[in-house]
C-alpha positions in Angstrom: -15.5 0.2 20.7 -14.5 -3.4 21.3 -13.0 -5.7 18.6 -16.2 -7.6 18.2 -18.2 -4.3 17.8 -15.7 -3.1 15.2 -16.0 -6.4 13.3 -19.8 -6.1 13.5 -19.7 -2.7 12.0 -17.1 -3.3 9.3 -18.6 -6.5 8.0 -22.2 -5.5 8.4 -23.0 -8.5 10.6 -25.0 -9.0 13.8 -23.0 -8.8 17.1 -24.1 -12.3 18.1 -22.7 -13.7 14.8 -19.3 -12.1 15.4 -19.1 -13.1 19.1 -20.0 -16.7 18.3 -17.6 -16.9 15.4 -14.7 -15.4 17.4 -15.4 -17.9 20.2 -15.3 -20.8 17.8 -12.0 -19.6 16.3 -10.6 -19.2 19.8 -11.6 -22.8 20.5 -9.5 -24.0 17.5 -12.4 -24.6 15.1 -11.3 -24.3 11.4 -13.1 -22.1 8.8 -14.4 -25.0 6.8 -15.8 -26.7 9.9 -17.5 -23.5 11.1 -18.9 -22.8 7.7 -20.3 -26.3 7.2 -21.3 -27.5 10.7 -22.0 -24.4 12.8 -24.5 -22.6 10.6 -26.9 -22.1 13.4 -24.2 -20.6 15.6 -22.9 -18.1 12.9 -26.1 -17.4 11.1 -24.9 -19.4 8.1 -21.8 -17.2 7.3 -20.0 -18.5 4.3 -16.3 -19.4 3.9 -15.3 -16.1 2.4 -17.0 -14.0 5.1 -15.5 -16.2 7.8 -12.0 -15.9 6.4 -12.4 -12.1 6.1 -13.6 -12.0 9.7 -10.7 -14.2 10.8 -8.1 -12.1 9.0 -9.5 -8.8 10.3 -9.7 -10.3 13.8 -6.0 -11.1 13.7 -5.2 -7.5 12.6 -7.3 -5.9 15.3 -5.9 -8.2 18.0 -2.3 -7.4 16.8 -3.3 -3.7 16.8 -4.4 -3.9 20.4 -1.2 -5.7 21.3 0.8 -3.0 19.7 -1.1 -0.3 21.5 -0.2 -2.0 24.8 3.5 -2.1 23.8 3.6 1.5 22.7 1.8 2.7 25.8 4.2 0.7 28.0 7.2 2.0 26.2 6.2 5.6 26.6 5.2 5.1 30.2 8.7 3.6 30.9 10.1 6.9 29.6 8.0 8.8 32.1 6.3 10.7 29.2 2.8 9.1 29.1 -0.1 11.5 29.6 -3.8 10.7 29.9 -4.5 12.5 26.6 -1.7 10.6 24.8 -2.9 7.3 26.1 -6.5 8.1 25.0 -5.2 9.0 21.5 -3.3 5.8 21.2 -6.3 3.7 22.4 -8.5 5.5 19.8 -6.1 4.7 16.9 -7.9 2.5 14.3 -4.8 1.6 12.2 -1.3 0.6 12.9 -0.1 3.7 11.0 -2.0 6.0 13.4 -0.5 4.3 16.4 3.0 4.4 15.0 2.6 8.1 14.2 1.8 8.8 17.8 4.7 6.7 19.0 7.1 8.3 16.6 8.4 11.1 18.8 9.1 8.6 21.6 10.6 5.8 19.6 14.3 5.2 20.1 15.9 6.5 16.9 19.3 5.9 15.3 21.6 8.9 15.5 20.1 11.9 13.6 21.0 15.5 13.2 18.2 16.4 15.6 19.4 13.8 18.2 22.9 15.3 18.1 21.5 18.8 18.6 19.5 17.6 21.6 22.7 16.0 23.1 24.3 19.4 22.7 21.6 21.0 24.8 19.8 22.9 21.9 16.2 21.5 22.6 15.3 24.6 24.8 16.3 26.9 21.9 14.1 25.0 19.5 11.2 25.1 21.9 11.7 28.9 22.3 11.6 29.4 18.6 8.4 27.4 18.3 6.8 29.5 20.9 7.1 32.5 18.5 6.6 35.3 21.0 6.5 38.7 19.4 8.8 40.2 22.0 11.5 37.5 21.6 15.0 38.5 20.6 16.4 38.0 17.1 17.0 34.2 16.7 20.7 34.6 16.2 21.0 36.7 19.3 18.9 34.2 21.2 21.1 31.3 19.9 24.3 33.0 21.3 23.2 31.8 24.8 23.8 28.2 23.7 27.3 28.5 22.4 29.4 25.8 24.1 32.6 24.7 22.3 33.0 21.7 24.6 29.6 20.4 23.4 30.4 21.1 19.8 28.5 24.4 19.4 31.2 26.9 18.4 29.1 29.9 17.4 25.4 31.2 17.4 24.9 30.0 13.8 25.8 26.5 14.8 23.4 26.7 17.7 20.6 28.0 15.4 21.3 25.3 12.8 21.0 22.6 15.5 17.7 24.1 16.7 16.4 24.1 13.2 17.2 20.4 12.9 15.1 19.7 16.0 12.2 21.7 14.5 12.5 19.8 11.2 12.3 16.5 13.1 9.5 17.7 15.2 7.5 18.4 12.0 8.4 14.9 10.7 7.2 13.3 13.9 3.9 15.3 14.1 1.1 12.7 14.0 -1.5 15.3 13.1 0.5 16.7 10.2 1.4 13.2 8.9 -2.3 12.2 9.0 -3.4 15.4 7.1 -0.7 15.2 4.5 -1.1 11.5 4.0 -4.7 12.0 3.1 -4.0 15.0 1.0 -1.3 13.3 -1.1 -3.4 10.1 -1.5 -6.2 12.3 -3.0 -4.1 14.6 -5.2 -0.6 13.3 -6.0 0.4 11.4 -9.2 2.7 8.5 -9.7 5.4 9.5 -12.1 7.9 7.2 -13.9 10.9 7.8 -16.1 13.4 5.6 -17.9 16.5 4.7 -15.9 18.3 3.2 -18.9 18.6 4.4 -22.4 17.6 1.1 -24.0 14.5 -0.6 -25.3 12.8 -2.9 -22.9 9.4 -4.3 -21.8 8.9 -1.2 -19.6 9.3 1.3 -22.5 5.7 2.4 -22.2 6.6 3.8 -18.7 9.6 5.7 -19.9 7.7 9.0 -19.4 4.4 8.2 -17.7 2.2 9.6 -15.0 -1.2 8.7 -13.5 -3.2 9.9 -10.5 -2.3 8.0 -7.3 -6.0 7.4 -6.5 -6.7 5.8 -10.0 -3.7 3.7 -10.9 -4.9 0.1 -11.3 -3.2 -2.7 -9.4 -1.6 -4.5 -12.4 0.1 -1.2 -13.4 1.5 -0.7 -9.9 3.0 -4.2 -10.0 4.5 -3.6 -13.5 6.0 -0.3 -12.4 7.4 -1.8 -9.2 9.0 -4.6 -11.1 10.5 -2.2 -13.6 12.0 -0.2 -10.8 13.3 -3.2 -9.0 15.0 -4.5 -12.3 16.6 -1.1 -12.8 14.7 0.0 -15.8 12.5 2.7 -14.2 12.7 5.6 -11.8 9.5 6.0 -9.8 8.3 8.7 -7.6 5.3 10.8 -6.5 4.6 14.2 -8.2 3.0 16.4 -5.5 1.6 19.9 -5.0 4.4 21.1 -2.7 2.9 24.6 -2.0 -0.4 23.0 -0.8 1.6 20.7 1.5 3.6 23.5 2.9 0.4 25.5 3.4 -0.9 22.7 5.7 2.4 22.7 7.6 2.5 26.5 8.0 -1.0 26.5 9.3 -0.1 23.9 11.9 3.2 25.4 13.1 3.3 29.2 12.4 1.5 31.5 14.7 1.7 34.9 12.9 4.5 37.3 12.8 7.5 36.9 15.1 11.2 37.3 14.9 11.4 33.5 14.6 9.2 33.2 11.5 11.8 33.2 8.8 14.0 30.7 10.7 11.0 28.4 11.3 10.0 28.5 7.6 13.5 27.4 6.7 13.4 24.6 9.2 9.9 23.5 8.1 10.8 23.5 4.5 13.9 21.4 5.2 11.9 19.1 7.5 9.4 18.5 4.7 11.8 17.9 1.8 14.4 16.0 3.8 12.4 14.0 6.3 8.6 14.1 6.1 8.0 13.8 2.3 10.5 10.9 1.7 8.9 9.1 4.7 5.3 9.7 3.4 6.3 8.8 -0.1 7.6 5.5 1.1 4.4 5.0 3.1 2.1 5.9 0.2 4.0 3.7 -2.3 3.8 1.0 0.3 0.1 1.5 0.4 -0.1 1.2 -3.3 2.0 -1.9 -3.4 -0.1 -3.5 -0.6 -3.3 -2.7 -2.5 -1.9 -4.1 -5.7 -0.7 -7.2 -3.9 -4.1 -7.7 -2.3 -5.8 -7.4 -5.6 -3.4 -9.8 -7.3 -3.8 -12.3 -4.5 -7.6 -12.0 -4.8 -7.3 -12.8 -8.6 -4.9 -15.7 -7.8 -7.2 -17.1 -5.2 -10.2 -17.0 -7.6 -8.2 -18.6 -10.4 -6.8 -21.2 -8.1 -10.2 -22.1 -6.7 -11.7 -22.4 -10.2 -8.8 -24.5 -11.4 -8.9 -26.9 -8.4 -12.7 -27.3 -8.8 -12.6 -28.3 -12.4 -14.6 -31.5 -13.0 -12.6 -34.7 -12.9 -12.5 -37.0 -15.9 -13.7 -40.1 -14.1 -13.4 -43.8 -15.1 -10.8 -43.2 -17.8 -7.5 -44.8 -18.5 -5.1 -42.0 -19.3 -1.8 -41.9 -21.1 0.3 -38.9 -20.0 2.8 -37.3 -22.3 5.6 -35.0 -20.9 7.0 -33.5 -24.1 10.6 -32.8 -24.8 13.1 -32.6 -27.7 16.5 -34.2 -27.1 15.6 -36.3 -24.1 12.4 -37.7 -25.6 8.8 -37.6 -24.5 8.2 -39.3 -21.2 5.1 -41.5 -21.2 3.0 -42.8 -18.2 -0.2 -44.8 -18.4 -2.5 -44.7 -15.3 -5.7 -46.6 -14.6 -9.0 -45.0 -13.6 -7.8 -44.8 -10.0 -4.5 -43.1 -10.9 -2.4 -46.2 -10.4 0.6 -46.3 -12.7 0.3 -49.2 -15.2 3.3 -48.5 -17.5 6.0 -46.0 -18.2 8.4 -45.5 -21.2 10.1 -42.9 -23.3 9.5 -42.2 -27.0 11.4 -39.9 -29.5 8.9 -38.5 -32.1 10.3 -35.0 -31.8 13.5 -33.4 -33.2 16.4 -34.2 -33.3 15.7 -38.0 -33.3 12.3 -37.8 -35.1 11.6 -41.5 -34.6 7.9 -41.0 -35.4 7.1 -44.5 -36.6 8.8 -46.2 -33.7 7.0 -43.9 -31.3 3.7 -44.7 -32.9 4.2 -48.4 -32.6 5.2 -48.1 -28.9 2.1 -46.0 -28.0 -0.3 -48.1 -30.1 0.8 -51.2 -28.1 0.4 -49.4 -24.8 -3.0 -48.0 -25.8 -4.3 -51.4 -26.7 -2.7 -53.3 -23.8 -4.2 -51.0 -21.2 -7.4 -49.8 -22.8 -6.4 -46.1 -22.9 -9.3 -43.7 -23.4 -7.6 -40.3 -23.3 -4.2 -38.9 -23.9 -3.0 -35.9 -21.7 -0.3 -33.7 -23.1 1.8 -31.2 -21.1 1.9 -27.7 -22.6 5.7 -27.1 -22.1 8.7 -27.5 -24.5 7.9 -29.5 -27.7 4.2 -29.5 -26.8 3.1 -28.3 -30.3 5.0 -31.1 -32.0 3.8 -33.7 -29.6 0.2 -32.5 -30.0 0.5 -32.9 -33.8 2.0 -36.4 -33.3 -0.8 -37.5 -31.0 -3.5 -36.1 -33.3 -2.0 -38.1 -36.2 -1.8 -41.2 -34.0 -5.5 -40.9 -33.0 -6.4 -40.5 -36.7 -4.8 -43.9 -37.3 -6.9 -45.6 -34.6 -10.5 -44.4 -35.4 -12.0 -47.6 -34.0 -10.7 -46.8 -30.4 -12.4 -43.3 -30.4 -9.5 -41.8 -28.6 -9.3 -38.1 -27.7 -6.6 -35.9 -26.2 -6.3 -32.8 -24.0 -3.4 -30.4 -23.6 -3.0 -29.6 -19.9 -0.9 -27.0 -18.1 2.2 -28.6 -16.7 2.9 -25.7 -14.4 4.3 -27.1 -11.2 4.8 -30.6 -12.6 8.6 -30.3 -12.5 8.4 -28.9 -9.0 6.3 -31.9 -7.9 8.5 -34.4 -9.7 11.6 -33.2 -8.0 10.0 -33.0 -4.6 10.5 -35.3 -1.6 6.8 -36.3 -1.9 7.2 -37.5 -5.5 10.3 -39.4 -4.5 8.3 -41.1 -1.7 5.4 -41.9 -4.1 7.5 -43.2 -7.0 11.0 -44.1 -5.7 11.6 -46.3 -8.8 11.0 -43.6 -11.3 13.3 -40.8 -12.3 12.1 -37.1 -12.2 10.9 -36.9 -15.8 8.7 -40.0 -15.5 7.1 -38.7 -12.3 6.2 -35.6 -14.3 4.4 -37.7 -16.9 2.4 -39.4 -14.2 1.4 -36.0 -12.8 0.3 -34.8 -16.3 -1.8 -37.9 -16.7 -3.5 -37.6 -13.3 -4.3 -33.9 -13.7 -7.3 -34.6 -16.0 -8.5 -37.5 -13.8 -8.7 -35.4 -10.6 -7.2 -31.9 -10.8 -7.8 -31.3 -7.1 -6.1 -34.5 -5.8 -3.1 -34.0 -8.0 -2.6 -30.2 -7.7 -2.7 -30.2 -3.9 0.7 -31.9 -4.1 2.2 -28.8 -5.6 3.0 -25.4 -4.0 0.0 -23.3 -5.1 2.4 -20.5 -6.2 3.9 -22.9 -8.8 0.6 -23.7 -10.5 0.8 -20.6 -12.6 -2.7 -19.1 -12.5 -1.9 -15.7 -11.1 -0.2 -12.5 -12.2 3.1 -11.2 -10.6 2.8 -14.0 -8.0 6.6 -13.9 -7.4 6.3 -10.3 -6.3 3.7 -10.9 -3.6 4.5 -11.0 0.2 5.3 -14.7 0.5 3.7 -15.3 3.9 0.5 -13.5 2.9 0.3 -15.3 -0.5 0.9 -18.7 1.1 -1.7 -18.1 3.8 -4.3 -16.9 1.2 -3.7 -19.7 -1.3 -3.6 -22.3 1.5 -7.0 -21.2 2.6 -8.3 -21.6 -1.0 -7.0 -25.2 -1.2 -8.4 -26.0 2.2 -11.8 -24.7 1.2 -11.8 -26.7 -2.1 -10.6 -29.9 -0.5 -13.2 -29.8 2.2 -16.1 -28.7 0.0 -15.5 -31.8 -2.2 -14.6 -34.2 0.5 -11.8 -36.8 0.7 -11.9 -40.6 0.3 -10.3 -41.8 3.6 -9.1 -45.0 2.0 -7.4 -43.7 -1.1 -6.3 -40.1 -0.4 -2.6 -39.3 -0.3 -1.2 -37.6 2.8 -0.9 -34.4 0.7 -4.6 -34.3 0.2 -5.4 -35.4 3.7 -3.2 -32.6 5.1 -5.7 -30.0 3.8 -8.7 -31.6 5.5 -10.1 -29.5 8.4 -8.3 -30.4 11.7 -5.6 -32.6 10.0 -2.0 -31.4 10.0 0.8 -33.0 8.0 1.9 -35.2 10.8 -1.6 -36.6 11.4 -2.1 -37.0 7.6 0.9 -39.2 7.4 -0.2 -41.1 10.5 -3.6 -41.8 8.8 -1.9 -43.2 5.7 0.5 -45.3 7.8 -2.3 -46.6 9.9 -4.3 -47.5 6.7 -1.3 -49.3 5.2 -0.7 -51.3 8.4 -4.2 -52.1 9.3 -6.1 -52.1 6.0 -8.9 -49.8 4.8 -11.0 -48.0 7.3 -14.4 -49.5 7.7 -15.8 -46.4 9.2 -15.0 -42.9 10.3 -14.8 -44.0 14.0 -11.6 -45.8 13.1 -9.9 -42.4 12.9 -9.9 -42.3 16.7 -7.3 -45.1 16.7 -4.9 -43.0 14.6 -1.9 -41.7 16.6 -2.2 -38.0 17.5 -5.7 -37.7 16.2 -7.8 -36.9 19.2 -11.4 -36.0 19.8 -11.0 -32.4 18.8 -9.3 -33.2 15.6 -12.0 -35.9 14.9 -14.7 -33.3 15.4 -13.1 -31.0 12.9 -12.2 -33.6 10.2 -14.8 -36.4 10.4 -17.5 -34.8 8.3 -15.1 -34.1 5.4 -13.8 -37.6 5.1 -15.7 -40.3 3.2 -15.7 -44.1 3.6 -17.2 -45.8 0.6 -18.8 -49.2 1.1 -18.3 -49.0 4.9 -20.4 -50.3 7.7 -22.4 -47.1 8.0 -23.9 -45.5 4.8 -23.7 -42.1 6.5 -19.9 -42.3 6.5 -20.0 -41.7 2.7 -21.9 -38.4 3.1 -21.1 -35.0 4.5 -23.4 -35.6 7.4 -21.2 -35.1 10.5 -21.1 -38.0 13.0 -22.6 -35.7 15.6 -25.7 -35.5 13.4 -26.1 -39.3 12.7 -28.9 -39.7 15.2 -30.7 -36.7 13.7 -30.2 -38.1 10.1 -31.7 -41.4 11.1 -34.6 -39.7 12.8 -35.3 -37.6 9.6 -35.4 -40.8 7.6 -37.7 -42.5 10.0 -40.1 -39.5 10.2 -40.3 -39.4 6.4 -40.9 -43.1 6.1 -37.4 -44.3 5.2 -34.6 -46.3 6.8 -30.8 -46.0 6.4 -30.6 -49.1 4.2 -32.7 -47.2 1.6 -29.5 -45.2 0.7 -28.2 -48.4 -0.9 -31.4 -49.3 -2.6 -31.7 -46.6 -5.2 -31.9 -43.7 -2.8 -34.6 -41.9 -0.9 -36.5 -40.0 -3.6 -39.2 -37.8 -2.3 -37.4 -37.2 1.0 -37.4 -33.4 0.5 -41.1 -33.3 -0.4 -42.1 -35.4 2.6 -39.9 -33.2 4.9 -41.7 -30.1 3.5 -45.1 -31.7 4.2 -44.1 -32.3 7.8 -42.7 -28.7 7.9 -39.0 -27.9 8.0 -39.3 -26.0 11.3 -41.3 -28.7 13.2 -39.1 -31.5 11.8 -35.9 -29.8 12.8 -37.2 -29.3 16.3 -38.3 -33.0 16.4 -34.9 -34.4 15.4 -33.0 -31.9 17.5 -31.1 -29.8 15.0 -31.4 -26.3 13.4 -33.1 -25.7 10.1 -29.9 -25.1 8.2 -28.4 -28.4 9.4 -31.6 -30.2 8.6 -31.6 -28.9 5.0 -27.9 -30.0 4.7 -28.8 -33.5 6.0 -31.6 -33.8 3.5 -29.3 -32.7 0.6 -26.7 -35.3 1.6 -29.2 -38.1 2.1 -30.6 -37.4 -1.4 -27.1 -37.6 -3.0 -24.8 -39.7 -0.8 -21.2 -39.4 -1.8 -21.9 -36.6 -4.3 -19.1 -34.6 -5.8 -20.0 -30.9 -6.4 -17.6 -30.8 -9.3 -19.9 -33.3 -11.3 -22.4 -30.5 -11.8 -19.9 -28.5 -13.9 -19.4 -29.0 -17.7 -16.7 -31.6 -18.6 -13.4 -30.5 -20.0 -13.0 -30.2 -23.8 -11.4 -33.3 -25.4 -9.9 -33.0 -28.9 -9.1 -35.4 -31.7 -7.4 -33.1 -34.2 -5.0 -30.1 -34.0 -4.9 -26.6 -35.4 -2.0 -24.2 -35.6 -1.9 -20.4 -35.5 -1.4 -20.4 -39.3 -4.9 -22.0 -39.6 -6.6 -19.2 -37.7 -8.5 -16.5 -39.6 -10.3 -13.3 -38.4 -14.0 -13.8 -37.5 -13.5 -17.6 -37.0 -15.6 -18.9 -34.1 -14.0 -21.5 -31.9 -14.6 -23.3 -28.6 -12.0 -22.9 -25.9 -11.3 -23.2 -22.2 -10.4 -20.3 -20.0 -6.9 -21.0 -18.6 -6.0 -17.9 -16.7 -7.5 -14.6 -15.6 -5.7 -11.3 -15.0 -6.8 -7.8 -14.2 -6.8 -6.9 -17.9 -8.5 -10.0 -19.5 -8.7 -13.7 -19.8 -6.4 -16.2 -21.6 -8.3 -18.9 -23.5 -7.0 -22.2 -24.9 -8.5 -22.7 -28.3 -6.4 -25.8 -29.3 -3.6 -24.1 -31.1 -0.9 -24.4 -28.4 -0.8 -20.7 -27.9 -3.5 -19.3 -25.6 -5.4 -16.3 -26.9 -6.2 -13.1 -24.9 -9.7 -11.8 -24.5 -9.2 -8.2 -23.4 -11.5 -7.0 -20.7 -13.2 -4.7 -23.2 -14.2 -7.8 -25.3 -15.5 -10.0 -22.6 -19.1 -9.0 -22.6 -21.7 -6.7 -24.1 -22.2 -5.2 -20.6 -19.6 -3.2 -18.7 -17.1 -5.5 -16.9 -15.4 -4.1 -13.9 -13.1 -7.1 -13.6 -12.7 -10.2 -15.8 -13.6 -12.4 -12.8 -17.1 -10.9 -13.0 -17.5 -12.3 -16.6 -15.6 -15.6 -16.8 -14.0 -18.4 -14.7 -10.9 -20.5 -15.0 -12.0 -23.8 -16.6 -15.1 -22.3 -18.2 -15.9 -23.5 -21.7 -16.6 -20.5 -24.0 -17.2 -19.6 -27.6 -14.7 -17.1 -28.9 -14.2 -15.1 -32.1 -10.7 -14.6 -33.5 -10.0 -10.9 -33.8 -6.4 -10.8 -34.8 -3.4 -13.2 -35.1 0.1 -11.9 -34.7 2.3 -14.8 -36.0 5.6 -13.0 -35.4 4.8 -12.2 -31.8 2.9 -15.4 -31.2 -0.2 -13.5 -30.0 -3.8 -14.2 -30.6 -6.5 -11.6 -29.9 -10.0 -13.1 -29.2 -13.5 -11.8 -28.3 -16.3 -13.3 -26.4 -18.4 -10.2 -26.8 -21.0 -10.6 -29.5 -20.5 -14.4 -29.7 -23.6 -16.5 -28.7 -22.8 -18.8 -25.9 -24.2 -22.3 -25.4 -26.8 -22.5 -22.7 
């Protein structure tokens, strides 16, 4: 079966879809470009399917490469047979291929390799033949005594042969496959305390759970407990069942060698095979857990990045602190910094009145609409201070919002922040970031390493390369689905646009600063190192507002401009109508003409025609505008104000395998356990809620000493 045929079967696609997609990827097309502008070629495969196909394609290509390497290595040793080559070619996983290669792989010095060097391989082979008429094993071993080679007596020869048999068992691809499947079905993960002291892993001090059922978040917790030295972790197995499999494979009835072989096989299993399989199986668990955690992280990150922007607001950002004071930054509706300062309303200075005077002056001077407060150190005190301040300015109708400042310190200390604000110190840059986060979460958060944004679980335990690749793909998809203003975007944002790397992104900004705003997408072709291929990939995702061509402010690709104009003409409109209140009724007129015939007339496929019509109806639209706006507050509550059964409105801040954390305006997020998310059965919290979602919750319990809040969505009527 070819790679394309394998992908077709695994992903339940048509062969032509896979072949066309693989060809596009090979030509250098990006996933966002393929998903948006090559729907006819792929059968309208979405981003998720395309990324899954791309990831699996890389694995299968690497698998074929490894097969070639293994076959070449065995052939160089003169040990390749047609049957072995066929078995390697038929391998469907890297594990299967490595099992087959195991007997031929160059090993470090082992007891078995020493025995082979001493000429004991023929003795081991004779024992494994298990002929009924063979001599007693010790008698047989006497033939191999050779003091010069380090075999002083028959027992030493027999021990060496047993070591070879033990390693032969460990290297058996067939036995490894059978036992791997047997253990995966029937063994248990067992944990025990490694230290006699109370710690966060105490619940696992004496714990066991079936290998096949242990959930990903528990695997990650156990792994971390082991890594930190608090837990001992292993697999509890049915050893007799395993040995039964091994005996069936190696023993051939009664012979003088049977007892010796049983000893060798028992040793091979306990000393070599089981430890190897245990490592493999635990590796499988860890990989499964990491994949699950990364999937949760990806979903959370996408939902966070796609939160609706708070447009056309002047924002005052507050980066709270105690001793060093609260850093303040005021930014206008475009994110431009208007003012910065430091106030000291929190302990130990407690200069509340002075801080109020300073902020009132800034608010009135710049027309501030919203105050954005970071949720870090001194956030609770700062929130109370801001709520009190708002109460003293009722005529201004101010509101505030507490935002996650995860990653703000990372950004403020970065080279990027230093380039953007060379005149500000690190703390003031952080205040700017906190202000901008509610204006346009996507544009601000792309400046930060996704791992530092803090919407995952155990993210620091994930394989770094895999996590970076997965999260980078999420950011790329979000940026390209929203579109980027070519004349205002930072090079950080531009670097996530399809076909634009970091160097080209910086070149775009430098070109813009030197030559002024772009008047159209075609100007991109003058940017250094941005050639025709890169232009093809990026042009549709970049917007030019108020440019020479109205289509430059839509997601219509330049390759379809002619078709877009033809659609307008056929439906009785012209391009200028986009600036005169729109082209209302375009979709209805297109349907009257017939989508199929119209698509054929203008020279595009039906999916592309539908996309063109959508864009012409809403030029420059932002898909995030269709989401509910963030919650803005004017007063503040504390945990002490909470009571059981109280109904509150909150925002989902983070989602894990076991539940969702909701901000209800009391500084401490509350947990809605998975069992309290819905009336229906919820397999995973992501099936019930999303990051950024506005929800009604009921207070279940408040644990003041532990600073924990238990909430429920189940049984609470939701708006809409």
